[in-house]
ZAMARGU-4260 file (C-alpha; in steps of 0.2 Angstrom, whole numbers, plus 5000, padded with zeros to 4 digits):
<rodrens>
0) 5634/4297/4388 | 5635/4310/4402 | 5624/4325/4403 | 5630/4342/4401 | 5632/4354/4416
5) 5617/4364/4410 | 5606/4349/4409 | 5612/4342/4426 | 5607/4359/4434 | 5590/4359/4426
10) 5587/4341/4432 | 5593/4346/4449 | 5582/4362/4449 | 5567/4352/4443 | 5569/4339/4457
15) 5570/4353/4470 | 5555/4362/4464 | 5545/4346/4463 | 5550/4342/4481 | 5546/4359/4488
20) 5529/4359/4479 | 5524/4342/4486 | 5527/4349/4503 | 5519/4365/4503 | 5505/4364/4489
25) 5491/4361/4502 | 5496/4376/4512 | 5497/4388/4497 | 5481/4382/4489 | 5472/4382/4506
30) 5478/4400/4510 | 5473/4406/4493 | 5455/4398/4494 | 5453/4405/4512 | 5458/4423/4508
35) 5448/4424/4492 | 5433/4415/4500 | 5433/4428/4514 | 5435/4443/4503 | 5421/4436/4491
40) 5409/4433/4506 | 5413/4450/4513 | 5408/4458/4497 | 5392/4448/4495 | 5386/4449/4513
45) 5393/4466/4519 | 5398/4478/4506 | 5382/4476/4496 | 5372/4481/4511 | 5382/4496/4517
50) 5379/4514/4510 | 5394/4521/4501 | 5395/4535/4514 | 5399/4522/4527 | 5417/4520/4531
55) 5424/4503/4534 | 5442/4499/4540 | 5451/4491/4525 | 5466/4487/4536 | 5455/4477/4548
60) 5446/4468/4533 | 5463/4463/4526 | 5470/4457/4543 | 5454/4446/4545 | 5456/4440/4527
65) 5474/4435/4530 | 5469/4426/4546 | 5456/4417/4537 | 5469/4412/4524 | 5481/4406/4537
70) 5467/4395/4545 | 5463/4387/4528 | 5481/4385/4525 | 5482/4375/4541 | 5467/4365/4536
75) 5475/4362/4519 | 5491/4356/4527 | 5481/4344/4538 | 5472/4337/4522 | 5488/4335/4513
80) 5496/4326/4527 | 5481/4314/4529 | 5481/4310/4510 | 5500/4307/4510 | 5498/4295/4525
85) 5484/4286/4516 | 5495/4283/4501 | 5510/4276/4511
</rodrens>
C-alpha cells in the first residue's frame, strides 16, 4: 500500500537530516569541544589566579574561544573524513 503524504514527508525529512548530520557531525562536535575546552582551561589557569579588581577583555576571550572552536572543528572534520575513508 502507498504511504500517506504526511509519512512520505517525514521519511524524506528524516533522510535529509541524517545525511546532513553525517556530513557535519565531526565539525559540530569538534567546535563544541574546542570552545568549551578553551573556556574551561581559561577559567582554571587564568581566572583563578587573577584578582577580582583586574579587568580582562571578555570580547578578546570569546574571540579566542571561537578561534579555538574553529580549529578543533577543522580537526574534527579531518578525523571524520579519515574514518569515513577507512570504512569505504
